[in-house]
GUTI-737967 format. One record per residue (C-alpha): residue in three letters; x, y, z. Coordinates in steps of 0.1 Angstrom, whole numbers, padded with zeros to 4 digits, always signed. Example, Ala and Ser with C-alpha at 12.3 -4.5 7.8 and 13.67 -1.06 7.14 Angstrom:
// residues 2
ALA+0123-0045+0078
SER+0137-0011+0071
END
This chain:
// residues 125
UNK-0169+0106-0168
UNK-0202+0090-0178
UNK-0234+0107-0167
UNK-0251+0078-0151
UNK-0279+0097-0133
UNK-0297+0106-0165
UNK-0304+0069-0174
UNK-0296+0053-0140
UNK-0317+0021-0145
UNK-0299+0012-0177
UNK-0265+0021-0162
UNK-0272-0002-0132
UNK-0283-0030-0156
UNK-0250-0026-0174
UNK-0228-0031-0143
UNK-0247-0061-0129
UNK-0220-0086-0118
UNK-0191-0063-0125
UNK-0159-0062-0104
UNK-0146-0028-0091
UNK-0126-0025-0124
UNK-0157-0030-0145
UNK-0176-0003-0126
UNK-0146+0021-0129
UNK-0145+0015-0167
UNK-0183+0018-0170
UNK-0181+0052-0153
UNK-0154+0062-0178
UNK-0129+0071-0151
UNK-0100+0056-0170
UNK-0106+0083-0197
UNK-0102+0112-0173
UNK-0065+0120-0178
UNK-0066+0155-0162
UNK-0082+0142-0130
UNK-0060+0130-0101
UNK-0063+0095-0089
UNK-0078+0107-0057
UNK-0104+0127-0075
UNK-0113+0097-0096
UNK-0117+0076-0065
UNK-0140+0102-0050
UNK-0161+0101-0082
UNK-0164+0063-0077
UNK-0174+0070-0041
UNK-0201+0095-0053
UNK-0215+0068-0076
UNK-0217+0043-0048
UNK-0233+0068-0025
UNK-0259+0077-0051
UNK-0266+0041-0058
UNK-0268+0031-0022
UNK-0291+0061-0015
UNK-0313+0050-0043
UNK-0314+0014-0031
UNK-0297-0001-0061
UNK-0264-0011-0045
UNK-0265-0027-0011
UNK-0237-0038+0012
UNK-0233-0075+0009
UNK-0213-0101+0029
UNK-0200-0125+0003
UNK-0186-0150+0028
UNK-0219-0153+0047
UNK-0240-0147+0015
UNK-0262-0121+0031
UNK-0271-0085+0027
UNK-0260-0061+0054
UNK-0285-0034+0064
UNK-0264-0014+0089
UNK-0283+0018+0086
UNK-0250+0036+0081
UNK-0247+0066+0057
UNK-0238+0057+0021
UNK-0204+0072+0025
UNK-0196+0051+0055
UNK-0207+0020+0037
UNK-0184+0029+0007
UNK-0155+0035+0031
UNK-0160+0001+0047
UNK-0162-0017+0013
UNK-0131+0000-0001
UNK-0112+0004+0032
UNK-0083-0016+0017
UNK-0080+0004-0016
UNK-0043+0013-0020
UNK-0050+0050-0028
UNK-0019+0063-0010
UNK+0003+0038-0029
UNK-0008+0050-0063
UNK+0007+0078-0085
UNK-0011+0112-0082
UNK-0021+0110-0119
UNK-0029+0079-0139
UNK-0030+0057-0109
UNK-0055+0035-0127
UNK-0027+0025-0151
UNK-0006+0012-0122
UNK-0003-0025-0116
UNK-0013-0021-0079
UNK-0046-0006-0091
UNK-0053-0034-0115
UNK-0042-0061-0089
UNK-0068-0046-0065
UNK-0097-0036-0087
UNK-0097-0066-0110
UNK-0104-0089-0081
UNK-0125-0065-0060
UNK-0159-0082-0062
UNK-0169-0083-0026
UNK-0187-0059-0003
UNK-0216-0050-0025
UNK-0244-0063-0047
UNK-0266-0046-0072
UNK-0303-0048-0064
UNK-0320-0053-0098
UNK-0357-0048-0104
UNK-0365-0047-0067
UNK-0358-0084-0058
UNK-0329-0098-0077
UNK-0294-0095-0063
UNK-0266-0093-0088
UNK-0234-0102-0070
UNK-0201-0095-0088
UNK-0183-0126-0100
END
């Protein structure tokens, strides 16, 4: 997995506008063959929690085109964004090679936005 914390600003710039799949790949989770699918998903959650805590990813309502400032803990926000992730339907290992994973993550672009340079929202497209 990529160490995003050491150069967090550049990492965030690199994922502006990415779908869930783009962020997964940017984190290098697809390369972690010894890690279970569940553990990889938890690593994605850790990234989102870190990013939310550092005010670089915010919850975003794509339908109403507005940020959501619920005041909830970062883990709760992540759980809400990815509540429909098919984790229990995926194989224990290499779940990110499964068609169900791709079908979900390639189109998962709602629920968050990247806050770039303090004022610009970069919404996945």
